[in-house]
Every structure is written in structure tokens, then in C-alpha cells.
PDB file with one MODEL, atoms N, CA, C and O in Angstrom:
MODEL        1
ATOM      1  N   MET A   1     -18.592  47.408  15.619  1.00  0.00           N
ATOM      2  CA  MET A   1     -17.131  47.624  16.067  1.00  0.00           C
ATOM      3  C   MET A   1     -16.700  46.375  16.369  1.00  0.00           C
ATOM      4  O   MET A   1     -17.624  45.761  16.902  1.00  0.00           O
ATOM      5  N   ARG A   2     -15.392  45.499  16.241  1.00  0.00           N
ATOM      6  CA  ARG A   2     -14.924  44.633  16.779  1.00  0.00           C
ATOM      7  C   ARG A   2     -13.480  45.195  17.477  1.00  0.00           C
ATOM      8  O   ARG A   2     -12.743  46.120  17.134  1.00  0.00           O
ATOM      9  N   MET A   3     -13.415  44.441  18.363  1.00  0.00           N
ATOM     10  CA  MET A   3     -12.531  44.320  19.606  1.00  0.00           C
ATOM     11  C   MET A   3     -10.812  43.500  18.844  1.00  0.00           C
ATOM     12  O   MET A   3     -10.998  42.301  18.633  1.00  0.00           O
ATOM     13  N   GLN A   4      -9.613  43.886  18.530  1.00  0.00           N
ATOM     14  CA  GLN A   4      -9.079  43.473  17.523  1.00  0.00           C
ATOM     15  C   GLN A   4      -8.045  42.772  18.401  1.00  0.00           C
ATOM     16  O   GLN A   4      -7.419  41.849  17.880  1.00  0.00           O
ATOM     17  N   ASN A   5      -7.794  43.094  19.655  1.00  0.00           N
ATOM     18  CA  ASN A   5      -6.512  43.006  20.990  1.00  0.00           C
ATOM     19  C   ASN A   5      -7.364  43.038  22.250  1.00  0.00           C
ATOM     20  O   ASN A   5      -7.828  44.048  22.779  1.00  0.00           O
ATOM     21  N   VAL A   6      -7.481  41.937  22.599  1.00  0.00           N
ATOM     22  CA  VAL A   6      -7.199  42.030  23.908  1.00  0.00           C
ATOM     23  C   VAL A   6      -6.179  41.843  24.908  1.00  0.00           C
ATOM     24  O   VAL A   6      -5.635  40.739  24.864  1.00  0.00           O
ATOM     25  N   MET A   7      -5.688  42.823  26.003  1.00  0.00           N
ATOM     26  CA  MET A   7      -4.936  42.944  26.566  1.00  0.00           C
ATOM     27  C   MET A   7      -4.626  42.177  27.547  1.00  0.00           C
ATOM     28  O   MET A   7      -3.734  41.332  27.472  1.00  0.00           O
ATOM     29  N   VAL A   8      -5.334  42.393  28.578  1.00  0.00           N
ATOM     30  CA  VAL A   8      -5.457  41.690  29.968  1.00  0.00           C
ATOM     31  C   VAL A   8      -4.943  42.586  30.450  1.00  0.00           C
ATOM     32  O   VAL A   8      -3.753  42.355  30.237  1.00  0.00           O
ATOM     33  N   GLY A   9      -5.036  43.940  31.236  1.00  0.00           N
ATOM     34  CA  GLY A   9      -3.676  44.879  31.667  1.00  0.00           C
ATOM     35  C   GLY A   9      -4.143  45.945  31.625  1.00  0.00           C
ATOM     36  O   GLY A   9      -5.116  46.416  31.037  1.00  0.00           O
ATOM     37  N   GLU A  10      -3.124  46.484  32.535  1.00  0.00           N
ATOM     38  CA  GLU A  10      -3.100  48.081  31.984  1.00  0.00           C
ATOM     39  C   GLU A  10      -2.320  48.544  30.630  1.00  0.00           C
ATOM     40  O   GLU A  10      -1.223  48.248  30.157  1.00  0.00           O
ATOM     41  N   CYS A  11      -3.569  49.557  30.145  1.00  0.00           N
ATOM     42  CA  CYS A  11      -2.749  50.036  29.302  1.00  0.00           C
ATOM     43  C   CYS A  11      -2.972  51.617  28.683  1.00  0.00           C
ATOM     44  O   CYS A  11      -3.685  52.383  29.331  1.00  0.00           O
ATOM     45  N   VAL A  12      -2.420  52.024  27.568  1.00  0.00           N
ATOM     46  CA  VAL A  12      -2.888  53.427  27.310  1.00  0.00           C
ATOM     47  C   VAL A  12      -4.206  53.751  25.618  1.00  0.00           C
ATOM     48  O   VAL A  12      -4.138  53.369  24.450  1.00  0.00           O
ATOM     49  N   HIS A  13      -5.203  54.589  26.364  1.00  0.00           N
ATOM     50  CA  HIS A  13      -5.867  54.376  25.070  1.00  0.00           C
ATOM     51  C   HIS A  13      -5.920  55.741  24.506  1.00  0.00           C
ATOM     52  O   HIS A  13      -5.763  56.729  25.224  1.00  0.00           O
ATOM     53  N   GLU A  14      -6.186  55.836  22.950  1.00  0.00           N
ATOM     54  CA  GLU A  14      -5.805  57.047  22.100  1.00  0.00           C
ATOM     55  C   GLU A  14      -7.244  56.657  21.521  1.00  0.00           C
ATOM     56  O   GLU A  14      -7.536  55.551  21.067  1.00  0.00           O
ATOM     57  N   VAL A  15      -8.350  58.108  21.648  1.00  0.00           N
ATOM     58  CA  VAL A  15      -9.744  58.515  20.429  1.00  0.00           C
ATOM     59  C   VAL A  15      -9.385  59.398  20.015  1.00  0.00           C
ATOM     60  O   VAL A  15      -9.114  60.474  20.549  1.00  0.00           O
ATOM     61  N   LYS A  16      -9.292  58.858  18.330  1.00  0.00           N
ATOM     62  CA  LYS A  16      -8.906  59.388  17.180  1.00  0.00           C
ATOM     63  C   LYS A  16     -10.682  59.813  16.214  1.00  0.00           C
ATOM     64  O   LYS A  16     -11.452  59.001  15.701  1.00  0.00           O
ATOM     65  N   VAL A  17     -10.791  61.077  16.274  1.00  0.00           N
ATOM     66  CA  VAL A  17     -11.881  60.996  15.132  1.00  0.00           C
ATOM     67  C   VAL A  17     -11.479  61.892  13.605  1.00  0.00           C
ATOM     68  O   VAL A  17     -10.871  62.952  13.457  1.00  0.00           O
ATOM     69  N   THR A  18     -11.978  61.148  12.805  1.00  0.00           N
ATOM     70  CA  THR A  18     -11.859  61.646  11.312  1.00  0.00           C
ATOM     71  C   THR A  18     -12.535  61.750  10.521  1.00  0.00           C
ATOM     72  O   THR A  18     -13.213  60.761  10.245  1.00  0.00           O
ATOM     73  N   ARG A  19     -12.703  62.915   9.783  1.00  0.00           N
ATOM     74  CA  ARG A  19     -13.572  63.459   8.702  1.00  0.00           C
ATOM     75  C   ARG A  19     -13.950  62.292   7.863  1.00  0.00           C
ATOM     76  O   ARG A  19     -12.959  61.949   7.219  1.00  0.00           O
ATOM     77  N   LEU A  20     -14.979  61.543   7.608  1.00  0.00           N
ATOM     78  CA  LEU A  20     -15.153  60.960   6.703  1.00  0.00           C
ATOM     79  C   LEU A  20     -15.963  61.752   4.818  1.00  0.00           C
ATOM     80  O   LEU A  20     -16.190  62.959   4.733  1.00  0.00           O
ATOM     81  N   GLY A  21     -16.175  61.016   3.902  1.00  0.00           N
ATOM     82  CA  GLY A  21     -16.855  62.071   2.866  1.00  0.00           C
ATOM     83  C   GLY A  21     -18.514  61.977   3.392  1.00  0.00           C
ATOM     84  O   GLY A  21     -18.986  63.110   3.479  1.00  0.00           O
ATOM     85  N   SER A  22     -19.465  60.924   3.746  1.00  0.00           N
ATOM     86  CA  SER A  22     -20.802  60.679   4.269  1.00  0.00           C
ATOM     87  C   SER A  22     -20.677  60.335   5.895  1.00  0.00           C
ATOM     88  O   SER A  22     -21.414  59.424   6.273  1.00  0.00           O
ATOM     89  N   GLY A  23     -19.627  61.108   7.138  1.00  0.00           N
ATOM     90  CA  GLY A  23     -19.907  60.899   8.018  1.00  0.00           C
ATOM     91  C   GLY A  23     -18.664  60.980   8.975  1.00  0.00           C
ATOM     92  O   GLY A  23     -17.717  61.490   8.376  1.00  0.00           O
ATOM     93  N   TRP A  24     -18.372  60.650  10.240  1.00  0.00           N
ATOM     94  CA  TRP A  24     -17.116  60.092  10.855  1.00  0.00           C
ATOM     95  C   TRP A  24     -16.782  59.177  11.075  1.00  0.00           C
ATOM     96  O   TRP A  24     -17.522  58.200  10.969  1.00  0.00           O
ATOM     97  N   GLY A  25     -15.457  59.080  11.499  1.00  0.00           N
ATOM     98  CA  GLY A  25     -14.667  57.070  11.405  1.00  0.00           C
ATOM     99  C   GLY A  25     -13.824  57.751  13.252  1.00  0.00           C
ATOM    100  O   GLY A  25     -12.863  58.519  13.294  1.00  0.00           O
ATOM    101  N   VAL A  26     -14.297  57.377  14.064  1.00  0.00           N
ATOM    102  CA  VAL A  26     -13.906  57.101  15.386  1.00  0.00           C
ATOM    103  C   VAL A  26     -13.357  55.742  15.656  1.00  0.00           C
ATOM    104  O   VAL A  26     -13.853  54.629  15.483  1.00  0.00           O
ATOM    105  N   ARG A  27     -12.178  56.131  16.134  1.00  0.00           N
ATOM    106  CA  ARG A  27     -10.916  54.686  16.219  1.00  0.00           C
ATOM    107  C   ARG A  27     -10.503  55.306  17.569  1.00  0.00           C
ATOM    108  O   ARG A  27     -10.510  56.454  18.015  1.00  0.00           O
ATOM    109  N   VAL A  28     -10.099  53.965  18.097  1.00  0.00           N
ATOM    110  CA  VAL A  28      -9.947  53.676  19.275  1.00  0.00           C
ATOM    111  C   VAL A  28      -8.505  53.061  19.213  1.00  0.00           C
ATOM    112  O   VAL A  28      -8.507  52.214  18.319  1.00  0.00           O
ATOM    113  N   PHE A  29      -7.422  53.142  19.738  1.00  0.00           N
ATOM    114  CA  PHE A  29      -6.075  52.860  19.530  1.00  0.00           C
ATOM    115  C   PHE A  29      -5.504  52.627  20.930  1.00  0.00           C
ATOM    116  O   PHE A  29      -5.265  53.512  21.751  1.00  0.00           O
ATOM    117  N   THR A  30      -5.281  51.054  21.121  1.00  0.00           N
ATOM    118  CA  THR A  30      -4.714  50.504  22.740  1.00  0.00           C
ATOM    119  C   THR A  30      -3.031  50.358  22.701  1.00  0.00           C
ATOM    120  O   THR A  30      -2.438  49.581  21.953  1.00  0.00           O
ATOM    121  N   ASN A  31      -2.461  51.172  23.561  1.00  0.00           N
ATOM    122  CA  ASN A  31      -1.271  51.109  23.077  1.00  0.00           C
ATOM    123  C   ASN A  31      -0.737  51.905  21.914  1.00  0.00           C
ATOM    124  O   ASN A  31       0.456  51.607  21.838  1.00  0.00           O
ATOM    125  N   GLY A  32      -0.884  52.323  21.460  1.00  0.00           N
ATOM    126  CA  GLY A  32      -0.597  52.792  20.303  1.00  0.00           C
ATOM    127  C   GLY A  32      -1.062  51.883  18.800  1.00  0.00           C
ATOM    128  O   GLY A  32      -0.452  52.237  17.791  1.00  0.00           O
ATOM    129  N   VAL A  33      -1.938  50.928  18.658  1.00  0.00           N
ATOM    130  CA  VAL A  33      -2.129  49.859  18.170  1.00  0.00           C
ATOM    131  C   VAL A  33      -3.920  50.201  17.785  1.00  0.00           C
ATOM    132  O   VAL A  33      -4.811  50.340  18.623  1.00  0.00           O
ATOM    133  N   LEU A  34      -4.003  50.242  16.904  1.00  0.00           N
ATOM    134  CA  LEU A  34      -5.626  50.133  15.925  1.00  0.00           C
ATOM    135  C   LEU A  34      -6.538  49.083  16.893  1.00  0.00           C
ATOM    136  O   LEU A  34      -6.162  47.927  17.087  1.00  0.00           O
ATOM    137  N   ASN A  35      -7.383  49.453  17.289  1.00  0.00           N
ATOM    138  CA  ASN A  35      -7.724  48.441  18.345  1.00  0.00           C
ATOM    139  C   ASN A  35      -9.241  47.875  17.825  1.00  0.00           C
ATOM    140  O   ASN A  35      -9.503  46.681  17.684  1.00  0.00           O
ATOM    141  N   GLN A  36     -10.268  49.098  17.548  1.00  0.00           N
ATOM    142  CA  GLN A  36     -11.686  49.712  17.680  1.00  0.00           C
ATOM    143  C   GLN A  36     -11.868  50.587  16.480  1.00  0.00           C
ATOM    144  O   GLN A  36     -11.242  51.647  16.491  1.00  0.00           O
ATOM    145  N   GLN A  37     -12.580  50.334  15.506  1.00  0.00           N
ATOM    146  CA  GLN A  37     -13.400  51.467  14.771  1.00  0.00           C
ATOM    147  C   GLN A  37     -14.517  51.817  14.586  1.00  0.00           C
ATOM    148  O   GLN A  37     -15.167  50.807  14.318  1.00  0.00           O
ATOM    149  N   THR A  38     -15.122  52.667  14.573  1.00  0.00           N
ATOM    150  CA  THR A  38     -16.512  52.376  14.246  1.00  0.00           C
ATOM    151  C   THR A  38     -17.033  53.704  13.056  1.00  0.00           C
ATOM    152  O   THR A  38     -16.312  54.693  13.186  1.00  0.00           O
ATOM    153  N   THR A  39     -17.888  53.833  12.201  1.00  0.00           N
ATOM    154  CA  THR A  39     -18.228  55.098  11.406  1.00  0.00           C
ATOM    155  C   THR A  39     -19.844  55.427  12.137  1.00  0.00           C
ATOM    156  O   THR A  39     -20.557  54.479  12.469  1.00  0.00           O
ATOM    157  N   VAL A  40     -20.302  56.900  12.330  1.00  0.00           N
ATOM    158  CA  VAL A  40     -21.056  57.418  12.453  1.00  0.00           C
ATOM    159  C   VAL A  40     -21.545  58.484  11.747  1.00  0.00           C
ATOM    160  O   VAL A  40     -20.640  59.104  11.188  1.00  0.00           O
ATOM    161  N   TYR A  41     -22.667  58.936  11.560  1.00  0.00           N
ATOM    162  CA  TYR A  41     -23.263  59.983  10.163  1.00  0.00           C
ATOM    163  C   TYR A  41     -23.491  60.987  11.236  1.00  0.00           C
ATOM    164  O   TYR A  41     -23.285  62.094  10.740  1.00  0.00           O
ATOM    165  N   SER A  42     -23.820  61.088  12.467  1.00  0.00           N
ATOM    166  CA  SER A  42     -23.866  62.477  12.878  1.00  0.00           C
ATOM    167  C   SER A  42     -22.906  62.541  13.412  1.00  0.00           C
ATOM    168  O   SER A  42     -22.303  61.521  13.747  1.00  0.00           O
ATOM    169  N   ARG A  43     -22.202  64.449  13.805  1.00  0.00           N
ATOM    170  CA  ARG A  43     -21.612  64.648  14.831  1.00  0.00           C
ATOM    171  C   ARG A  43     -22.013  64.494  15.975  1.00  0.00           C
ATOM    172  O   ARG A  43     -21.172  63.966  16.704  1.00  0.00           O
ATOM    173  N   GLN A  44     -22.844  64.706  16.387  1.00  0.00           N
ATOM    174  CA  GLN A  44     -23.630  64.444  17.908  1.00  0.00           C
ATOM    175  C   GLN A  44     -23.382  63.042  18.317  1.00  0.00           C
ATOM    176  O   GLN A  44     -23.503  63.025  19.542  1.00  0.00           O
ATOM    177  N   ASP A  45     -23.141  62.057  17.953  1.00  0.00           N
ATOM    178  CA  ASP A  45     -23.045  60.557  17.562  1.00  0.00           C
ATOM    179  C   ASP A  45     -21.250  60.387  18.476  1.00  0.00           C
ATOM    180  O   ASP A  45     -20.995  59.879  19.568  1.00  0.00           O
ATOM    181  N   ILE A  46     -20.464  60.950  17.611  1.00  0.00           N
ATOM    182  CA  ILE A  46     -19.155  60.924  18.326  1.00  0.00           C
ATOM    183  C   ILE A  46     -18.813  60.314  19.779  1.00  0.00           C
ATOM    184  O   ILE A  46     -18.231  59.292  20.140  1.00  0.00           O
ATOM    185  N   GLY A  47     -19.407  61.347  20.432  1.00  0.00           N
ATOM    186  CA  GLY A  47     -19.543  60.963  22.185  1.00  0.00           C
ATOM    187  C   GLY A  47     -20.098  59.490  22.172  1.00  0.00           C
ATOM    188  O   GLY A  47     -19.133  58.737  22.297  1.00  0.00           O
ATOM    189  N   ALA A  48     -21.126  58.873  22.082  1.00  0.00           N
ATOM    190  CA  ALA A  48     -21.534  58.261  22.602  1.00  0.00           C
ATOM    191  C   ALA A  48     -20.908  56.807  21.796  1.00  0.00           C
ATOM    192  O   ALA A  48     -20.930  55.682  22.295  1.00  0.00           O
ATOM    193  N   ALA A  49     -20.556  57.034  20.926  1.00  0.00           N
ATOM    194  CA  ALA A  49     -19.839  55.833  19.764  1.00  0.00           C
ATOM    195  C   ALA A  49     -18.203  55.503  20.631  1.00  0.00           C
ATOM    196  O   ALA A  49     -17.738  54.389  20.873  1.00  0.00           O
ATOM    197  N   ALA A  50     -17.632  56.749  20.940  1.00  0.00           N
ATOM    198  CA  ALA A  50     -16.746  56.427  21.574  1.00  0.00           C
ATOM    199  C   ALA A  50     -16.700  55.974  22.972  1.00  0.00           C
ATOM    200  O   ALA A  50     -16.059  54.969  23.280  1.00  0.00           O
ATOM    201  N   ARG A  51     -17.267  56.582  23.719  1.00  0.00           N
ATOM    202  CA  ARG A  51     -17.861  56.213  24.854  1.00  0.00           C
ATOM    203  C   ARG A  51     -18.251  54.282  25.274  1.00  0.00           C
ATOM    204  O   ARG A  51     -18.098  53.548  26.250  1.00  0.00           O
ATOM    205  N   ASP A  52     -18.676  54.183  24.200  1.00  0.00           N
ATOM    206  CA  ASP A  52     -19.181  52.703  24.135  1.00  0.00           C
ATOM    207  C   ASP A  52     -18.001  51.541  23.577  1.00  0.00           C
ATOM    208  O   ASP A  52     -17.797  50.415  24.030  1.00  0.00           O
ATOM    209  N   MET A  53     -17.419  52.130  22.614  1.00  0.00           N
ATOM    210  CA  MET A  53     -16.098  51.325  22.602  1.00  0.00           C
ATOM    211  C   MET A  53     -15.126  51.477  23.878  1.00  0.00           C
ATOM    212  O   MET A  53     -14.998  50.509  24.629  1.00  0.00           O
ATOM    213  N   LEU A  54     -14.613  52.374  24.068  1.00  0.00           N
ATOM    214  CA  LEU A  54     -13.882  52.694  25.933  1.00  0.00           C
ATOM    215  C   LEU A  54     -14.483  51.942  26.650  1.00  0.00           C
ATOM    216  O   LEU A  54     -13.768  51.150  27.263  1.00  0.00           O
ATOM    217  N   ARG A  55     -16.142  51.843  26.911  1.00  0.00           N
ATOM    218  CA  ARG A  55     -16.700  50.632  28.251  1.00  0.00           C
ATOM    219  C   ARG A  55     -16.296  48.894  27.598  1.00  0.00           C
ATOM    220  O   ARG A  55     -16.118  47.902  28.304  1.00  0.00           O
ATOM    221  N   MET A  56     -16.230  48.959  25.973  1.00  0.00           N
ATOM    222  CA  MET A  56     -15.876  47.601  26.063  1.00  0.00           C
ATOM    223  C   MET A  56     -14.670  47.167  26.505  1.00  0.00           C
ATOM    224  O   MET A  56     -14.345  46.125  27.073  1.00  0.00           O
ATOM    225  N   GLU A  57     -14.038  48.143  26.152  1.00  0.00           N
ATOM    226  CA  GLU A  57     -12.492  47.921  25.874  1.00  0.00           C
ATOM    227  C   GLU A  57     -12.344  47.552  27.772  1.00  0.00           C
ATOM    228  O   GLU A  57     -11.597  46.607  28.028  1.00  0.00           O
ATOM    229  N   ASP A  58     -12.787  48.019  28.577  1.00  0.00           N
ATOM    230  CA  ASP A  58     -12.764  48.377  29.879  1.00  0.00           C
ATOM    231  C   ASP A  58     -13.131  47.185  30.250  1.00  0.00           C
ATOM    232  O   ASP A  58     -12.373  46.479  30.915  1.00  0.00           O
ATOM    233  N   LYS A  59     -14.882  46.610  29.712  1.00  0.00           N
ATOM    234  CA  LYS A  59     -15.042  45.554  30.298  1.00  0.00           C
ATOM    235  C   LYS A  59     -14.687  44.529  29.657  1.00  0.00           C
ATOM    236  O   LYS A  59     -15.548  43.654  29.754  1.00  0.00           O
ATOM    237  N   CYS A  60     -13.519  44.125  28.836  1.00  0.00           N
ATOM    238  CA  CYS A  60     -12.740  43.133  28.414  1.00  0.00           C
ATOM    239  C   CYS A  60     -11.370  42.967  28.930  1.00  0.00           C
ATOM    240  O   CYS A  60     -10.616  42.206  28.325  1.00  0.00           O
ATOM    241  N   GLY A  61     -10.943  43.619  30.025  1.00  0.00           N
ATOM    242  CA  GLY A  61      -9.553  43.583  30.539  1.00  0.00           C
ATOM    243  C   GLY A  61      -8.722  44.956  29.935  1.00  0.00           C
ATOM    244  O   GLY A  61      -7.782  45.168  30.701  1.00  0.00           O
ATOM    245  N   ASN A  62      -8.748  46.052  28.722  1.00  0.00           N
ATOM    246  CA  ASN A  62      -7.956  46.873  28.437  1.00  0.00           C
ATOM    247  C   ASN A  62      -8.181  47.539  29.437  1.00  0.00           C
ATOM    248  O   ASN A  62      -9.290  48.053  29.580  1.00  0.00           O
ATOM    249  N   ILE A  63      -7.200  47.691  30.359  1.00  0.00           N
ATOM    250  CA  ILE A  63      -7.753  48.509  31.808  1.00  0.00           C
ATOM    251  C   ILE A  63      -6.839  50.126  31.258  1.00  0.00           C
ATOM    252  O   ILE A  63      -5.701  50.209  30.795  1.00  0.00           O
ATOM    253  N   SER A  64      -7.674  51.058  31.484  1.00  0.00           N
ATOM    254  CA  SER A  64      -6.531  52.019  31.627  1.00  0.00           C
ATOM    255  C   SER A  64      -7.634  53.246  32.596  1.00  0.00           C
ATOM    256  O   SER A  64      -8.753  52.993  33.043  1.00  0.00           O
ATOM    257  N   ASP A  65      -7.163  54.067  32.664  1.00  0.00           N
ATOM    258  CA  ASP A  65      -7.662  55.088  33.466  1.00  0.00           C
ATOM    259  C   ASP A  65      -9.397  55.786  33.014  1.00  0.00           C
ATOM    260  O   ASP A  65     -10.537  55.790  33.480  1.00  0.00           O
ATOM    261  N   TYR A  66      -8.686  56.282  31.886  1.00  0.00           N
ATOM    262  CA  TYR A  66      -9.410  56.913  30.570  1.00  0.00           C
ATOM    263  C   TYR A  66     -10.794  55.891  30.308  1.00  0.00           C
ATOM    264  O   TYR A  66     -11.979  56.202  30.421  1.00  0.00           O
ATOM    265  N   ALA A  67     -10.149  54.459  29.885  1.00  0.00           N
ATOM    266  CA  ALA A  67     -11.581  53.564  29.544  1.00  0.00           C
ATOM    267  C   ALA A  67     -12.720  53.362  30.853  1.00  0.00           C
ATOM    268  O   ALA A  67     -13.933  53.200  30.717  1.00  0.00           O
ATOM    269  N   SER A  68     -11.995  53.420  32.073  1.00  0.00           N
ATOM    270  CA  SER A  68     -12.902  53.155  33.637  1.00  0.00           C
ATOM    271  C   SER A  68     -13.611  54.543  33.854  1.00  0.00           C
ATOM    272  O   SER A  68     -14.416  54.451  34.780  1.00  0.00           O
ATOM    273  N   ARG A  69     -13.571  55.778  33.307  1.00  0.00           N
ATOM    274  CA  ARG A  69     -14.302  56.885  33.314  1.00  0.00           C
ATOM    275  C   ARG A  69     -15.270  56.605  32.349  1.00  0.00           C
ATOM    276  O   ARG A  69     -16.482  56.462  32.509  1.00  0.00           O
ATOM    277  N   ALA A  70     -14.506  56.534  31.181  1.00  0.00           N
ATOM    278  CA  ALA A  70     -15.870  56.530  30.393  1.00  0.00           C
ATOM    279  C   ALA A  70     -17.390  55.418  30.831  1.00  0.00           C
ATOM    280  O   ALA A  70     -18.568  55.602  30.525  1.00  0.00           O
ATOM    281  N   ARG A  71     -16.596  53.978  31.850  1.00  0.00           N
ATOM    282  CA  ARG A  71     -17.988  52.944  31.818  1.00  0.00           C
ATOM    283  C   ARG A  71     -18.413  53.642  33.345  1.00  0.00           C
ATOM    284  O   ARG A  71     -19.483  53.284  33.838  1.00  0.00           O
ATOM    285  N   HIS A  72     -17.720  54.450  33.939  1.00  0.00           N
ATOM    286  CA  HIS A  72     -18.479  54.888  35.236  1.00  0.00           C
ATOM    287  C   HIS A  72     -18.912  56.575  35.480  1.00  0.00           C
ATOM    288  O   HIS A  72     -19.223  57.132  36.533  1.00  0.00           O
ATOM    289  N   ARG A  73     -18.834  56.974  34.497  1.00  0.00           N
ATOM    290  CA  ARG A  73     -18.719  58.135  34.503  1.00  0.00           C
ATOM    291  C   ARG A  73     -20.274  58.538  34.194  1.00  0.00           C
ATOM    292  O   ARG A  73     -20.523  59.736  34.329  1.00  0.00           O
ATOM    293  N   VAL A  74     -21.564  57.515  33.715  1.00  0.00           N
ATOM    294  CA  VAL A  74     -22.782  57.828  33.297  1.00  0.00           C
ATOM    295  C   VAL A  74     -23.713  58.353  34.316  1.00  0.00           C
ATOM    296  O   VAL A  74     -24.078  57.383  34.980  1.00  0.00           O
ATOM    297  N   GLY A  75     -24.207  59.317  34.703  1.00  0.00           N
ATOM    298  CA  GLY A  75     -24.833  60.037  35.703  1.00  0.00           C
ATOM    299  C   GLY A  75     -24.060  60.342  36.793  1.00  0.00           C
ATOM    300  O   GLY A  75     -24.513  60.362  37.937  1.00  0.00           O
ATOM    301  N   GLU A  76     -22.909  60.582  36.507  1.00  0.00           N
ATOM    302  CA  GLU A  76     -22.196  60.926  37.670  1.00  0.00           C
ATOM    303  C   GLU A  76     -21.995  62.417  38.039  1.00  0.00           C
ATOM    304  O   GLU A  76     -21.585  62.584  39.188  1.00  0.00           O
ATOM    305  N   LYS A  77     -22.213  63.599  37.261  1.00  0.00           N
ATOM    306  CA  LYS A  77     -22.223  64.282  37.541  1.00  0.00           C
ATOM    307  C   LYS A  77     -23.565  65.078  38.040  1.00  0.00           C
ATOM    308  O   LYS A  77     -23.678  66.018  38.827  1.00  0.00           O
ATOM    309  N   LEU A  78     -24.648  64.268  37.201  1.00  0.00           N
ATOM    310  CA  LEU A  78     -26.256  64.313  37.797  1.00  0.00           C
ATOM    311  C   LEU A  78     -26.165  64.560  39.380  1.00  0.00           C
ATOM    312  O   LEU A  78     -26.443  65.528  40.088  1.00  0.00           O
ATOM    313  N   ILE A  79     -25.565  63.042  39.685  1.00  0.00           N
ATOM    314  CA  ILE A  79     -25.756  62.997  41.272  1.00  0.00           C
ATOM    315  C   ILE A  79     -25.591  63.807  42.107  1.00  0.00           C
ATOM    316  O   ILE A  79     -26.365  64.185  42.987  1.00  0.00           O
ATOM    317  N   GLU A  80     -23.714  64.374  41.677  1.00  0.00           N
ATOM    318  CA  GLU A  80     -23.610  65.490  42.627  1.00  0.00           C
ATOM    319  C   GLU A  80     -23.736  66.371  42.806  1.00  0.00           C
ATOM    320  O   GLU A  80     -23.660  67.018  43.850  1.00  0.00           O
ATOM    321  N   ARG A  81     -24.127  66.801  41.120  1.00  0.00           N
ATOM    322  CA  ARG A  81     -25.220  68.289  41.140  1.00  0.00           C
ATOM    323  C   ARG A  81     -26.494  68.160  42.064  1.00  0.00           C
ATOM    324  O   ARG A  81     -27.122  69.165  42.398  1.00  0.00           O
ATOM    325  N   ARG A  82     -26.819  67.012  42.426  1.00  0.00           N
ATOM    326  CA  ARG A  82     -28.432  66.488  43.101  1.00  0.00           C
ATOM    327  C   ARG A  82     -27.750  66.477  44.949  1.00  0.00           C
ATOM    328  O   ARG A  82     -28.380  66.843  45.941  1.00  0.00           O
ATOM    329  N   MET A  83     -26.886  66.150  44.923  1.00  0.00           N
ATOM    330  CA  MET A  83     -25.819  66.281  46.377  1.00  0.00           C
ATOM    331  C   MET A  83     -25.930  67.763  46.921  1.00  0.00           C
ATOM    332  O   MET A  83     -26.547  68.232  47.877  1.00  0.00           O
ATOM    333  N   GLU A  84     -25.080  68.346  45.929  1.00  0.00           N
ATOM    334  CA  GLU A  84     -25.243  69.665  46.366  1.00  0.00           C
ATOM    335  C   GLU A  84     -26.185  70.456  46.556  1.00  0.00           C
ATOM    336  O   GLU A  84     -26.171  71.053  47.632  1.00  0.00           O
ATOM    337  N   GLU A  85     -26.982  70.651  45.875  1.00  0.00           N
ATOM    338  CA  GLU A  85     -28.265  71.332  46.337  1.00  0.00           C
ATOM    339  C   GLU A  85     -28.981  70.643  47.505  1.00  0.00           C
ATOM    340  O   GLU A  85     -29.535  71.475  48.223  1.00  0.00           O
ATOM    341  N   GLU A  86     -29.133  69.406  47.903  1.00  0.00           N
ATOM    342  CA  GLU A  86     -29.534  69.256  49.079  1.00  0.00           C
ATOM    343  C   GLU A  86     -29.175  69.700  50.339  1.00  0.00           C
ATOM    344  O   GLU A  86     -29.816  69.340  51.326  1.00  0.00           O
TER     345      GLU A  86
ENDMDL
END
């Protein structure tokens, strides 16, 4: 994975997944332009790969609500459930 463009500011992200012959292609578009892509060989790894790429987008300054949620969501639902049980 390699980020091609750093916008440093508010932008729009899209994630697209394509079936390839030997796996799945995961691509992140920033303002409609391809910015990152990777290949995973298991369908179960698509979510983790997309989340990792969106986290890197957010860390490097390509900020959007979509990317920020990917960065801060880890464990959030589990914590909320535990708080409701108490």
C-alpha cells in the first residue's frame, strides 16, 4: 500500500472492491481520484484492509468523517454494550 496524494484537509473518500482472478482488489479513492490500492487473498480480509487504508488517510491529513470513523471505531461498540449492561 502506498498513498499517492496527501490533500491535508477535508475530502471525500470512497472504497471500491473488485474481484480479481486470485483475490480481491481494494481501492480507496480521495475526491474521485485513486489514492491507495491493495490486494487481499481472502474475502474476510477486505474489511481489515479497507480500514487500515482509511486509517492511514486520516493520519496523514486526508480528513473525512468516513476515514475518521475507521480510525476511532475499533472497540467502540463493545464498550457501549458493556456500559449498557452495567
